[in-house]
DRENGU-129287 format. One record per residue (C-alpha): x, y, z; residue number from 1; chain. Coordinates in nm, 3 decimals. Example, Ala and Ser with C-alpha at 12.3 -4.5 7.8 and 13.67 -1.06 7.14 Angstrom:
BEGIN
ATOM       u       v       w pos unit
ATOM   1.230  -0.450   0.780   1    A
ATOM   1.367  -0.106   0.714   2    A
//
This chain:
BEGIN
ATOM       u       v       w pos unit
ATOM  -0.005   0.026   0.016   1    A
ATOM   0.103   0.395  -0.068   2    A
ATOM   0.190   0.556   0.270   3    A
ATOM   0.253   0.921   0.357   4    A
ATOM   0.238   1.224   0.185   5    A
ATOM   0.314   1.094  -0.163   6    A
ATOM   0.047   0.833  -0.091   7    A
ATOM  -0.223   1.027  -0.002   8    A
ATOM  -0.113   1.279  -0.320   9    A
ATOM  -0.155   1.017  -0.559  10    A
ATOM  -0.475   0.919  -0.424  11    A
ATOM  -0.622   1.218  -0.504  12    A
ATOM  -0.510   1.241  -0.859  13    A
ATOM  -0.690   0.882  -0.918  14    A
ATOM  -0.985   1.023  -0.782  15    A
ATOM  -0.962   1.303  -0.999  16    A
ATOM  -0.883   1.070  -1.342  17    A
ATOM  -1.071   0.840  -1.538  18    A
ATOM  -0.878   0.548  -1.320  19    A
ATOM  -1.095   0.309  -1.128  20    A
ATOM  -1.074   0.504  -0.771  21    A
ATOM  -1.059   0.174  -0.592  22    A
ATOM  -0.765  -0.012  -0.797  23    A
ATOM  -0.432   0.010  -0.601  24    A
ATOM  -0.167   0.209  -0.776  25    A
ATOM   0.201   0.039  -0.790  26    A
ATOM   0.452   0.320  -0.663  27    A
ATOM   0.631   0.510  -0.904  28    A
ATOM   0.901   0.334  -1.124  29    A
ATOM   1.121   0.630  -1.097  30    A
ATOM   1.109   1.018  -1.206  31    A
ATOM   1.232   1.170  -1.512  32    A
ATOM   1.253   1.567  -1.461  33    A
ATOM   0.951   1.496  -1.214  34    A
ATOM   0.717   1.289  -1.411  35    A
ATOM   0.660   0.953  -1.258  36    A
ATOM   0.565   0.743  -1.538  37    A
ATOM   0.400   0.429  -1.431  38    A
ATOM   0.106   0.638  -1.282  39    A
ATOM  -0.199   0.560  -1.446  40    A
ATOM  -0.382   0.864  -1.500  41    A
ATOM  -0.572   1.075  -1.796  42    A
ATOM  -0.707   1.423  -1.721  43    A
ATOM  -0.544   1.449  -1.410  44    A
ATOM  -0.606   1.754  -1.152  45    A
ATOM  -0.656   2.091  -1.339  46    A
ATOM  -0.616   2.436  -1.167  47    A
ATOM  -0.762   2.774  -1.243  48    A
ATOM  -0.605   2.905  -1.562  49    A
ATOM  -0.479   3.289  -1.552  50    A
ATOM  -0.354   3.518  -1.787  51    A
ATOM  -0.545   3.656  -2.111  52    A
ATOM  -0.556   3.409  -2.427  53    A
ATOM  -0.304   3.402  -2.670  54    A
ATOM  -0.392   3.618  -2.989  55    A
ATOM  -0.496   3.382  -3.242  56    A
ATOM  -0.394   3.609  -3.569  57    A
ATOM  -0.196   3.481  -3.839  58    A
ATOM   0.130   3.535  -3.737  59    A
ATOM   0.241   3.651  -4.072  60    A
ATOM   0.569   3.548  -4.280  61    A
ATOM   0.906   3.497  -4.139  62    A
ATOM   1.175   3.582  -4.274  63    A
ATOM   1.522   3.441  -4.118  64    A
ATOM   1.817   3.676  -4.305  65    A
ATOM   2.170   3.564  -4.339  66    A
ATOM   2.354   3.681  -3.998  67    A
ATOM   2.588   3.940  -3.994  68    A
ATOM   2.947   3.980  -3.770  69    A
ATOM   3.036   4.293  -3.628  70    A
ATOM   3.400   4.421  -3.818  71    A
ATOM   3.303   4.241  -4.128  72    A
ATOM   3.454   4.425  -4.408  73    A
ATOM   3.202   4.254  -4.659  74    A
ATOM   2.934   4.462  -4.775  75    A
ATOM   2.597   4.386  -4.605  76    A
ATOM   2.309   4.424  -4.808  77    A
ATOM   1.965   4.227  -4.778  78    A
ATOM   1.648   4.275  -5.000  79    A
ATOM   1.348   4.256  -4.812  80    A
ATOM   1.045   4.120  -5.024  81    A
ATOM   0.767   4.252  -5.118  82    A
ATOM   0.835   4.609  -4.930  83    A
ATOM   1.016   4.930  -5.047  84    A
ATOM   0.962   5.041  -4.680  85    A
ATOM   1.216   5.266  -4.510  86    A
ATOM   1.088   5.245  -4.136  87    A
ATOM   0.997   4.946  -3.926  88    A
ATOM   0.671   4.864  -3.771  89    A
ATOM   0.798   4.704  -3.454  90    A
ATOM   1.116   4.574  -3.291  91    A
ATOM   1.463   4.701  -3.370  92    A
ATOM   1.706   4.687  -3.610  93    A
ATOM   2.051   4.635  -3.518  94    A
ATOM   2.257   4.924  -3.444  95    A
ATOM   2.443   5.043  -3.722  96    A
ATOM   2.209   4.907  -3.965  97    A
ATOM   1.981   5.093  -4.150  98    A
ATOM   1.643   4.981  -4.391  99    A
ATOM   1.603   5.227  -4.692 100    A
ATOM   1.349   5.141  -4.991 101    A
ATOM   1.300   4.778  -4.845 102    A
ATOM   1.681   4.710  -4.833 103    A
ATOM   1.882   4.617  -4.531 104    A
ATOM   2.232   4.715  -4.510 105    A
ATOM   2.521   4.823  -4.307 106    A
ATOM   2.751   4.704  -4.046 107    A
ATOM   2.651   4.655  -3.676 108    A
ATOM   2.793   4.768  -3.377 109    A
ATOM   2.979   4.563  -3.112 110    A
ATOM   2.765   4.319  -2.925 111    A
ATOM   2.928   4.082  -2.647 112    A
ATOM   2.720   3.737  -2.740 113    A
ATOM   2.539   3.665  -2.992 114    A
ATOM   2.216   3.814  -3.015 115    A
ATOM   1.886   3.820  -3.268 116    A
ATOM   1.738   4.094  -3.375 117    A
ATOM   1.346   4.089  -3.481 118    A
ATOM   1.150   4.329  -3.665 119    A
ATOM   0.823   4.366  -3.817 120    A
ATOM   0.778   4.503  -4.146 121    A
ATOM   0.407   4.525  -4.255 122    A
ATOM   0.272   4.164  -4.235 123    A
ATOM   0.705   4.044  -4.262 124    A
ATOM   0.846   3.882  -3.939 125    A
ATOM   1.224   3.914  -3.965 126    A
ATOM   1.520   3.806  -3.779 127    A
ATOM   1.850   3.864  -3.806 128    A
ATOM   2.140   3.695  -3.623 129    A
ATOM   2.442   3.919  -3.524 130    A
ATOM   2.754   3.749  -3.386 131    A
ATOM   3.044   3.930  -3.167 132    A
ATOM   3.386   3.977  -3.373 133    A
ATOM   3.556   3.759  -3.144 134    A
ATOM   3.422   3.426  -2.982 135    A
ATOM   3.362   3.512  -2.585 136    A
ATOM   3.464   3.283  -2.329 137    A
ATOM   3.203   3.045  -2.249 138    A
ATOM   3.109   2.779  -1.976 139    A
ATOM   2.880   2.538  -2.136 140    A
ATOM   2.563   2.434  -2.002 141    A
ATOM   2.443   2.065  -1.885 142    A
ATOM   2.191   2.098  -2.121 143    A
ATOM   2.122   1.706  -2.118 144    A
ATOM   2.027   1.791  -1.718 145    A
ATOM   1.632   1.854  -1.652 146    A
ATOM   1.534   2.188  -1.651 147    A
ATOM   1.397   2.421  -1.355 148    A
ATOM   1.055   2.306  -1.410 149    A
ATOM   0.825   2.028  -1.316 150    A
ATOM   0.625   1.841  -1.530 151    A
ATOM   0.291   1.655  -1.592 152    A
ATOM   0.057   1.541  -1.913 153    A
ATOM  -0.235   1.462  -2.052 154    A
ATOM  -0.317   1.063  -2.092 155    A
ATOM  -0.452   0.902  -2.397 156    A
ATOM  -0.680   0.588  -2.231 157    A
ATOM  -0.966   0.461  -2.464 158    A
ATOM  -1.199   0.552  -2.127 159    A
ATOM  -1.076   0.927  -2.096 160    A
ATOM  -1.349   1.175  -2.308 161    A
ATOM  -1.182   1.447  -2.155 162    A
ATOM  -0.830   1.431  -2.348 163    A
ATOM  -0.787   1.632  -2.613 164    A
ATOM  -0.793   1.489  -2.963 165    A
ATOM  -0.796   1.569  -3.327 166    A
ATOM  -1.202   1.485  -3.445 167    A
ATOM  -1.104   1.314  -3.770 168    A
ATOM  -0.828   1.293  -4.047 169    A
ATOM  -0.835   1.057  -4.318 170    A
ATOM  -1.091   0.848  -4.178 171    A
ATOM  -0.999   0.786  -3.862 172    A
ATOM  -1.168   0.985  -3.583 173    A
ATOM  -1.066   1.114  -3.246 174    A
ATOM  -0.712   1.074  -3.243 175    A
ATOM  -0.557   1.137  -2.910 176    A
ATOM  -0.306   1.395  -2.829 177    A
ATOM  -0.072   1.334  -2.554 178    A
ATOM   0.064   1.648  -2.417 179    A
ATOM   0.334   1.737  -2.198 180    A
ATOM   0.368   2.066  -2.019 181    A
ATOM   0.530   2.258  -1.743 182    A
ATOM   0.351   2.211  -1.419 183    A
ATOM   0.290   2.478  -1.157 184    A
ATOM   0.435   2.212  -0.921 185    A
ATOM   0.516   1.820  -0.883 186    A
ATOM   0.191   1.711  -0.881 187    A
ATOM   0.271   1.325  -0.754 188    A
ATOM   0.344   1.582  -0.421 189    A
ATOM   0.138   1.852  -0.423 190    A
ATOM  -0.168   1.676  -0.646 191    A
ATOM  -0.203   1.976  -0.825 192    A
ATOM  -0.153   1.905  -1.245 193    A
ATOM  -0.195   2.264  -1.356 194    A
ATOM  -0.001   2.416  -1.623 195    A
ATOM   0.283   2.613  -1.472 196    A
ATOM   0.176   3.022  -1.488 197    A
ATOM   0.331   3.190  -1.831 198    A
ATOM   0.277   3.123  -2.195 199    A
ATOM   0.490   2.852  -2.339 200    A
ATOM   0.649   2.792  -2.646 201    A
ATOM   0.494   2.486  -2.825 202    A
ATOM   0.667   2.145  -3.010 203    A
ATOM   0.461   1.942  -3.199 204    A
ATOM   0.607   1.600  -3.258 205    A
ATOM   0.526   1.316  -3.518 206    A
ATOM   0.661   1.005  -3.390 207    A
ATOM   0.870   0.639  -3.596 208    A
ATOM   0.676   0.424  -3.779 209    A
ATOM   0.758   0.028  -3.637 210    A
ATOM   0.705  -0.229  -3.846 211    A
ATOM   0.637  -0.459  -3.502 212    A
ATOM   0.524  -0.238  -3.267 213    A
ATOM   0.238  -0.015  -3.365 214    A
ATOM   0.147   0.223  -3.127 215    A
ATOM   0.443   0.412  -2.980 216    A
ATOM   0.284   0.756  -2.943 217    A
ATOM   0.376   0.690  -2.601 218    A
ATOM   0.684   0.584  -2.642 219    A
ATOM   0.930   0.931  -2.639 220    A
ATOM   0.840   1.021  -2.284 221    A
ATOM   1.215   1.096  -2.162 222    A
ATOM   1.263   1.347  -2.447 223    A
ATOM   0.944   1.504  -2.386 224    A
ATOM   0.934   1.523  -2.009 225    A
ATOM   1.319   1.683  -2.085 226    A
ATOM   1.173   1.950  -2.290 227    A
ATOM   0.845   2.011  -2.088 228    A
ATOM   1.099   2.107  -1.789 229    A
ATOM   1.316   2.333  -1.925 230    A
ATOM   0.996   2.534  -2.024 231    A
ATOM   0.791   2.413  -2.345 232    A
ATOM   0.451   2.221  -2.407 233    A
ATOM   0.519   1.942  -2.626 234    A
ATOM   0.196   1.781  -2.818 235    A
ATOM   0.249   1.405  -2.978 236    A
ATOM   0.002   1.308  -3.223 237    A
ATOM  -0.065   0.931  -3.188 238    A
ATOM  -0.026   0.812  -3.585 239    A
ATOM  -0.079   0.447  -3.448 240    A
ATOM  -0.323   0.439  -3.782 241    A
ATOM  -0.047   0.463  -3.999 242    A
ATOM   0.215   0.230  -3.862 243    A
ATOM   0.309  -0.083  -3.958 244    A
ATOM   0.246   0.003  -4.288 245    A
ATOM   0.533   0.022  -4.586 246    A
ATOM   0.608   0.350  -4.648 247    A
ATOM   0.467   0.615  -4.906 248    A
ATOM   0.385   0.900  -5.019 249    A
ATOM   0.036   0.876  -4.883 250    A
ATOM   0.127   0.756  -4.529 251    A
ATOM   0.325   1.057  -4.523 252    A
ATOM   0.053   1.252  -4.609 253    A
ATOM  -0.150   1.130  -4.360 254    A
ATOM   0.085   1.195  -4.060 255    A
ATOM   0.146   1.556  -4.197 256    A
ATOM  -0.229   1.616  -4.190 257    A
ATOM  -0.277   1.501  -3.826 258    A
ATOM   0.008   1.737  -3.711 259    A
ATOM  -0.180   1.992  -3.908 260    A
ATOM  -0.531   1.902  -3.729 261    A
ATOM  -0.359   1.921  -3.405 262    A
ATOM  -0.213   2.271  -3.441 263    A
ATOM  -0.539   2.402  -3.495 264    A
ATOM  -0.695   2.177  -3.197 265    A
ATOM  -0.413   2.298  -2.983 266    A
ATOM  -0.518   2.705  -3.073 267    A
ATOM  -0.857   2.572  -3.010 268    A
ATOM  -0.758   2.494  -2.655 269    A
ATOM  -0.523   2.814  -2.588 270    A
ATOM  -0.856   3.001  -2.662 271    A
ATOM  -1.128   2.792  -2.474 272    A
ATOM  -1.146   2.914  -2.116 273    A
ATOM  -1.243   2.563  -2.022 274    A
ATOM  -0.931   2.426  -2.121 275    A
ATOM  -0.631   2.382  -1.856 276    A
ATOM  -0.382   2.572  -2.160 277    A
ATOM  -0.612   2.845  -2.176 278    A
ATOM  -0.420   3.148  -2.260 279    A
ATOM  -0.068   2.911  -2.167 280    A
ATOM   0.045   2.859  -2.530 281    A
ATOM   0.240   3.091  -2.755 282    A
ATOM   0.152   3.012  -3.092 283    A
ATOM   0.395   3.236  -3.228 284    A
ATOM   0.651   3.031  -3.117 285    A
ATOM   0.625   2.671  -3.271 286    A
ATOM   0.867   2.394  -3.343 287    A
ATOM   0.778   2.116  -3.541 288    A
ATOM   0.958   1.797  -3.498 289    A
ATOM   0.971   1.416  -3.516 290    A
ATOM   1.148   1.090  -3.536 291    A
ATOM   1.221   0.892  -3.878 292    A
ATOM   0.911   0.951  -4.109 293    A
ATOM   0.773   1.228  -3.820 294    A
ATOM   1.164   1.378  -3.927 295    A
ATOM   1.082   1.389  -4.234 296    A
ATOM   0.702   1.494  -4.246 297    A
ATOM   0.865   1.833  -4.016 298    A
ATOM   1.012   1.976  -4.288 299    A
ATOM   0.677   1.950  -4.478 300    A
ATOM   0.469   2.045  -4.227 301    A
ATOM   0.646   2.347  -4.133 302    A
ATOM   0.575   2.475  -4.484 303    A
ATOM   0.213   2.524  -4.390 304    A
ATOM   0.259   2.664  -4.016 305    A
ATOM   0.249   3.011  -3.992 306    A
ATOM   0.395   3.013  -3.629 307    A
ATOM   0.674   2.774  -3.713 308    A
ATOM   1.008   2.875  -3.594 309    A
ATOM   1.227   2.599  -3.623 310    A
ATOM   1.264   2.255  -3.721 311    A
ATOM   1.377   1.946  -3.511 312    A
ATOM   1.440   1.622  -3.748 313    A
ATOM   1.577   1.324  -3.547 314    A
ATOM   1.712   1.064  -3.794 315    A
ATOM   1.399   1.161  -4.038 316    A
ATOM   1.352   0.986  -4.351 317    A
ATOM   1.467   1.179  -4.688 318    A
ATOM   1.140   1.309  -4.809 319    A
ATOM   1.262   1.322  -5.186 320    A
ATOM   1.269   0.921  -5.194 321    A
ATOM   0.890   0.928  -5.067 322    A
ATOM   0.755   1.160  -5.404 323    A
ATOM   0.784   1.534  -5.225 324    A
ATOM   1.041   1.642  -5.442 325    A
ATOM   1.423   1.815  -5.396 326    A
ATOM   1.300   2.223  -5.329 327    A
ATOM   1.464   2.382  -5.058 328    A
ATOM   1.311   2.354  -4.711 329    A
ATOM   1.187   2.703  -4.579 330    A
ATOM   1.427   2.877  -4.458 331    A
ATOM   1.370   2.791  -4.103 332    A
ATOM   1.633   2.743  -3.787 333    A
ATOM   1.676   2.330  -3.824 334    A
ATOM   1.856   2.103  -3.638 335    A
ATOM   1.912   1.741  -3.788 336    A
ATOM   2.009   1.392  -3.627 337    A
ATOM   2.163   1.115  -3.783 338    A
ATOM   2.273   0.760  -3.579 339    A
ATOM   2.603   0.651  -3.656 340    A
ATOM   2.506   0.294  -3.640 341    A
ATOM   2.140   0.311  -3.794 342    A
ATOM   2.029   0.009  -3.987 343    A
ATOM   1.672   0.138  -4.018 344    A
ATOM   1.770   0.416  -4.265 345    A
ATOM   2.129   0.286  -4.412 346    A
ATOM   2.378   0.546  -4.464 347    A
ATOM   2.369   0.721  -4.679 348    A
ATOM   2.007   0.716  -4.748 349    A
ATOM   1.914   1.049  -4.527 350    A
ATOM   2.258   1.244  -4.542 351    A
ATOM   2.086   1.459  -4.857 352    A
ATOM   1.833   1.590  -4.648 353    A
ATOM   2.093   1.854  -4.515 354    A
ATOM   2.176   2.005  -4.895 355    A
ATOM   1.807   2.078  -4.890 356    A
ATOM   1.842   2.311  -4.565 357    A
ATOM   1.769   2.672  -4.673 358    A
ATOM   1.791   2.844  -4.281 359    A
ATOM   2.065   2.847  -4.074 360    A
ATOM   2.097   2.498  -3.929 361    A
ATOM   2.330   2.227  -3.727 362    A
ATOM   2.356   1.876  -3.864 363    A
ATOM   2.476   1.621  -3.557 364    A
ATOM   2.552   1.257  -3.606 365    A
ATOM   2.553   1.045  -3.335 366    A
ATOM   2.838   0.837  -3.375 367    A
ATOM   2.755   0.486  -3.254 368    A
ATOM   2.374   0.568  -3.203 369    A
ATOM   2.055   0.343  -3.365 370    A
ATOM   1.738   0.442  -3.476 371    A
ATOM   1.537   0.261  -3.203 372    A
ATOM   1.718   0.427  -2.902 373    A
ATOM   1.581   0.766  -3.008 374    A
ATOM   1.278   0.656  -2.860 375    A
ATOM   1.219   0.479  -2.516 376    A
ATOM   1.037   0.187  -2.603 377    A
ATOM   1.072   0.099  -2.966 378    A
ATOM   1.253  -0.291  -2.981 379    A
ATOM   1.581  -0.351  -3.096 380    A
ATOM   1.639  -0.479  -3.453 381    A
ATOM   1.802  -0.811  -3.439 382    A
ATOM   2.097  -0.668  -3.647 383    A
ATOM   2.134  -0.341  -3.437 384    A
ATOM   2.479  -0.291  -3.327 385    A
ATOM   2.473   0.014  -3.135 386    A
ATOM   2.858   0.132  -3.001 387    A
ATOM   2.651   0.340  -2.728 388    A
ATOM   2.424   0.305  -2.463 389    A
ATOM   2.040   0.404  -2.493 390    A
ATOM   2.091   0.658  -2.232 391    A
ATOM   2.441   0.800  -2.407 392    A
ATOM   2.220   0.855  -2.713 393    A
ATOM   1.938   1.025  -2.487 394    A
ATOM   2.185   1.238  -2.324 395    A
ATOM   2.349   1.369  -2.667 396    A
ATOM   1.986   1.412  -2.848 397    A
ATOM   1.875   1.667  -2.510 398    A
ATOM   2.193   1.837  -2.524 399    A
ATOM   2.180   1.959  -2.852 400    A
ATOM   1.801   1.986  -2.916 401    A
ATOM   1.783   2.222  -2.569 402    A
ATOM   2.100   2.405  -2.675 403    A
ATOM   1.875   2.504  -2.989 404    A
ATOM   1.525   2.561  -2.846 405    A
ATOM   1.776   2.778  -2.597 406    A
ATOM   1.920   2.942  -2.914 407    A
ATOM   1.616   3.001  -3.164 408    A
ATOM   1.286   2.998  -2.935 409    A
ATOM   1.449   3.109  -2.598 410    A
ATOM   1.436   2.918  -2.234 411    A
ATOM   1.253   3.155  -1.963 412    A
ATOM   1.025   3.125  -1.694 413    A
ATOM   0.707   3.183  -1.923 414    A
ATOM   0.631   3.489  -1.736 415    A
ATOM   0.668   3.722  -2.047 416    A
ATOM   0.437   3.684  -2.359 417    A
ATOM   0.710   3.551  -2.685 418    A
ATOM   1.066   3.590  -2.546 419    A
ATOM   1.308   3.562  -2.804 420    A
ATOM   1.660   3.577  -2.677 421    A
ATOM   1.888   3.360  -2.783 422    A
ATOM   2.172   3.220  -2.534 423    A
ATOM   2.534   3.254  -2.628 424    A
ATOM   2.652   2.933  -2.474 425    A
ATOM   2.343   2.760  -2.701 426    A
ATOM   2.508   2.950  -2.972 427    A
ATOM   2.880   2.814  -2.884 428    A
ATOM   2.709   2.392  -2.880 429    A
ATOM   2.555   2.460  -3.259 430    A
ATOM   2.845   2.652  -3.436 431    A
ATOM   3.138   2.578  -3.282 432    A
ATOM   3.363   2.247  -3.196 433    A
ATOM   3.273   2.324  -2.811 434    A
ATOM   2.920   2.126  -2.865 435    A
ATOM   3.145   1.835  -2.985 436    A
ATOM   3.409   1.873  -2.724 437    A
ATOM   3.160   1.895  -2.458 438    A
ATOM   2.980   1.530  -2.549 439    A
ATOM   3.316   1.370  -2.624 440    A
ATOM   3.422   1.501  -2.266 441    A
ATOM   3.093   1.443  -2.080 442    A
ATOM   2.867   1.199  -2.272 443    A
ATOM   3.024   0.939  -2.495 444    A
ATOM   3.338   0.839  -2.591 445    A
ATOM   3.268   0.779  -2.910 446    A
ATOM   3.166   1.130  -2.945 447    A
ATOM   2.962   1.286  -3.247 448    A
ATOM   3.047   1.460  -3.584 449    A
ATOM   2.884   1.810  -3.605 450    A
ATOM   2.845   2.061  -3.890 451    A
ATOM   2.681   2.388  -3.916 452    A
ATOM   2.584   2.692  -4.121 453    A
ATOM   2.516   2.992  -3.944 454    A
ATOM   2.413   3.158  -4.294 455    A
ATOM   2.616   3.442  -4.189 456    A
ATOM   2.680   3.702  -4.458 457    A
ATOM   3.050   3.634  -4.587 458    A
ATOM   3.289   3.543  -4.880 459    A
ATOM   3.200   3.231  -5.074 460    A
ATOM   3.496   3.037  -5.189 461    A
ATOM   3.580   2.814  -5.467 462    A
ATOM   3.830   2.545  -5.549 463    A
ATOM   3.977   2.442  -5.857 464    A
ATOM   3.878   2.090  -5.843 465    A
ATOM   3.600   1.795  -5.985 466    A
ATOM   3.251   1.832  -5.849 467    A
ATOM   3.082   1.546  -5.815 468    A
ATOM   2.755   1.324  -5.628 469    A
ATOM   2.866   1.362  -5.276 470    A
ATOM   2.710   0.991  -5.229 471    A
ATOM   2.680   0.773  -5.512 472    A
ATOM   2.542   0.441  -5.444 473    A
ATOM   2.513   0.371  -5.808 474    A
ATOM   2.728   0.603  -6.014 475    A
ATOM   2.607   0.492  -6.354 476    A
ATOM   2.226   0.591  -6.248 477    A
ATOM   2.241   0.785  -5.918 478    A
ATOM   1.827   0.777  -5.723 479    A
ATOM   1.704   1.155  -5.717 480    A
ATOM   1.769   1.167  -5.349 481    A
ATOM   2.161   1.135  -5.451 482    A
ATOM   2.171   1.362  -5.718 483    A
ATOM   2.056   1.680  -5.454 484    A
ATOM   2.417   1.658  -5.289 485    A
ATOM   2.737   1.786  -5.510 486    A
ATOM   3.063   1.886  -5.335 487    A
ATOM   3.426   1.888  -5.472 488    A
ATOM   3.622   1.582  -5.483 489    A
ATOM   3.975   1.613  -5.377 490    A
ATOM   4.298   1.363  -5.455 491    A
ATOM   4.635   1.419  -5.322 492    A
ATOM   4.776   1.752  -5.503 493    A
ATOM   4.748   2.172  -5.436 494    A
ATOM   4.405   2.326  -5.480 495    A
ATOM   4.407   2.678  -5.504 496    A
ATOM   4.120   2.877  -5.339 497    A
ATOM   3.966   3.127  -5.537 498    A
ATOM   3.693   3.399  -5.446 499    A
ATOM   3.368   3.325  -5.617 500    A
ATOM   3.270   3.663  -5.702 501    A
ATOM   3.582   3.835  -5.676 502    A
ATOM   4.000   3.840  -5.616 503    A
ATOM   4.237   3.845  -5.382 504    A
ATOM   4.364   4.014  -5.188 505    A
ATOM   4.102   3.991  -4.913 506    A
ATOM   4.085   4.133  -4.555 507    A
ATOM   3.836   3.945  -4.425 508    A
ATOM   3.822   4.137  -4.106 509    A
ATOM   3.925   4.084  -3.703 510    A
ATOM   3.775   3.711  -3.582 511    A
ATOM   3.717   3.611  -3.965 512    A
ATOM   3.718   3.272  -4.033 513    A
ATOM   3.746   2.955  -4.325 514    A
ATOM   3.441   2.750  -4.288 515    A
ATOM   3.326   2.465  -4.468 516    A
ATOM   3.194   2.091  -4.425 517    A
ATOM   3.422   1.765  -4.513 518    A
ATOM   3.449   1.453  -4.520 519    A
ATOM   3.653   1.112  -4.582 520    A
ATOM   3.473   0.871  -4.908 521    A
ATOM   3.271   0.614  -4.808 522    A
ATOM   3.563   0.363  -4.897 523    A
ATOM   3.937   0.429  -4.845 524    A
ATOM   4.130   0.653  -4.658 525    A
ATOM   4.030   0.997  -4.555 526    A
ATOM   4.304   1.275  -4.671 527    A
ATOM   4.581   1.422  -4.446 528    A
ATOM   4.558   1.790  -4.555 529    A
ATOM   4.678   2.153  -4.451 530    A
ATOM   4.516   2.458  -4.546 531    A
ATOM   4.807   2.785  -4.624 532    A
ATOM   4.699   3.116  -4.609 533    A
ATOM   4.919   3.381  -4.739 534    A
ATOM   4.942   3.763  -4.631 535    A
ATOM   5.179   4.078  -4.648 536    A
ATOM   5.330   3.957  -4.318 537    A
ATOM   5.387   3.620  -4.347 538    A
ATOM   5.228   3.270  -4.445 539    A
ATOM   5.025   3.079  -4.179 540    A
ATOM   4.974   2.699  -4.237 541    A
ATOM   4.707   2.481  -4.038 542    A
ATOM   4.664   2.095  -4.037 543    A
ATOM   4.374   1.911  -4.059 544    A
ATOM   4.395   1.816  -3.695 545    A
ATOM   4.409   2.147  -3.582 546    A
ATOM   4.093   2.294  -3.737 547    A
ATOM   3.857   1.984  -3.788 548    A
ATOM   3.729   1.948  -3.424 549    A
ATOM   3.770   1.664  -3.141 550    A
ATOM   3.680   1.323  -3.350 551    A
ATOM   3.878   1.162  -3.660 552    A
ATOM   3.666   1.220  -3.970 553    A
ATOM   3.555   0.963  -4.158 554    A
ATOM   3.268   0.913  -4.408 555    A
ATOM   3.045   1.190  -4.219 556    A
ATOM   3.042   1.518  -4.274 557    A
ATOM   3.219   1.751  -4.052 558    A
ATOM   3.348   2.113  -4.002 559    A
ATOM   3.637   2.291  -4.113 560    A
ATOM   3.700   2.601  -3.922 561    A
ATOM   4.055   2.796  -3.949 562    A
ATOM   4.086   3.147  -3.824 563    A
ATOM   4.216   3.387  -4.108 564    A
ATOM   4.548   3.576  -4.008 565    A
ATOM   4.501   3.937  -3.974 566    A
ATOM   4.564   4.164  -4.278 567    A
ATOM   4.478   4.128  -4.661 568    A
ATOM   4.498   3.755  -4.770 569    A
ATOM   4.667   3.740  -5.085 570    A
ATOM   4.633   3.381  -5.141 571    A
ATOM   4.494   3.062  -4.988 572    A
ATOM   4.538   2.671  -5.117 573    A
ATOM   4.426   2.330  -4.979 574    A
ATOM   4.674   2.113  -5.008 575    A
ATOM   4.648   1.730  -4.969 576    A
ATOM   4.884   1.502  -4.825 577    A
ATOM   4.734   1.159  -4.904 578    A
ATOM   4.390   0.993  -4.934 579    A
ATOM   4.043   1.141  -5.032 580    A
ATOM   3.865   1.457  -4.913 581    A
ATOM   3.510   1.599  -5.035 582    A
ATOM   3.464   1.972  -4.978 583    A
ATOM   3.120   2.182  -4.970 584    A
ATOM   2.981   2.515  -4.836 585    A
ATOM   3.350   2.662  -4.856 586    A
ATOM   3.332   3.032  -4.720 587    A
ATOM   3.499   3.275  -4.511 588    A
ATOM   3.274   3.471  -4.252 589    A
//
């Protein structure tokens, strides 16, 4: 029998739920971010909601501009589509920059850390990141730890008529929504499962398909609880009706329709005074996320949700392979994951998705990870050979995804509407080798291969080398999915670097770096190489070991980051000593 304060609180919770009040409850099997995952519940204790309902008016069109660096000598000039305005209607321009006849230009004044400026021109919601001239010295937070909030959830059960649900999609009625949220207190102690005071960003989640376990809607509790503990409402959409089926365009379309319907339902809950979520959801800070089929679908869903601000694609299918074309994805901040030992989506079938991303992004390969480990309960495949534990994979996923949310959506106490303040520490995780170094130091000795593109306005560079399909399982007739990805292939020799739209000499300004993503061949040796940069005061040579991060390179892309010497660079050469190297997105920023 349950005794003491916890036992009494749990009994109160059951009396308020759809469960049989005479049924004896098992003790909690363990708490994750304050969430007792074995306690039967459905629409548990609610509290009186406070605060005004969120405005449901159209959020307009979001435009994420290329970022700009303080001290850059590259002229910044970006046209805002559909306007000739010379003033803004709301928000603020970066100091030192001006808007004239619909063109944003100038060089920003100093900032001490990465900062996002947001302003509105008519119906256009514009965002631009400004980076300091030099990277600040920062301590990287342990984003894999639980956040400051207690969490609770709705619980889809057939006997619970009050659970949030989608009325009908594709002939399937009453699809349950499993909603995890920051709670006002730990309900296993207080008996109060109300949503914490404030307006919270919302993550819409699409789960994976599984061929043997069809109902996996609640199979990501640890991840969703983690996000909720950091101040996010997570809405998981039950796609059981479309699971255990062969992948097809129609199958993915139904999943997309379900999530879009869930967005409408959740907006209604936010506006409904009788709902526990009344006035608690910030529908202008929406993240679209998912795993596998749900991850791939997230790229399409984000196209149709006005309030979408970011995408998290965890081992997502490549949508081109499922009949959705190869057009660039909406230019929203995106975080992509692959699993290094994935046998469900074998390398390199999902890698070319990276080449469709038009907005700022970070892409992380979890070395040793497998497809099933992203979830809590998905069975491991017979031929899976994980190189890390499930907990390690969870920690890495939570580390990068929470940093991503902190950077692009904002982590706060929820007491203010629509906070949009990025964290400099999160920026360092996503756009430097500090994130990979933290993984290697604290989470997994296998590490990660991470690469990124901040979309900073800079100087595009080019190589005198053949451009080939990066991934060519069949070089004679590559499938459309592989035709998306093209890069330079380098063998031993010297490769002069040129400026794509100009010529050396070039003075890139203080703090400038050469950036690219590089990988070895699928078979054979990865090149040893060095980058040589010549200025009027001398020659700087940096080796591959100095500029490729903490994990040795193989057939997964990782980021090249080399500091540009002060003064005008008169020439630059990439020298390959042996092996093969693929290079893409070469630039100075």
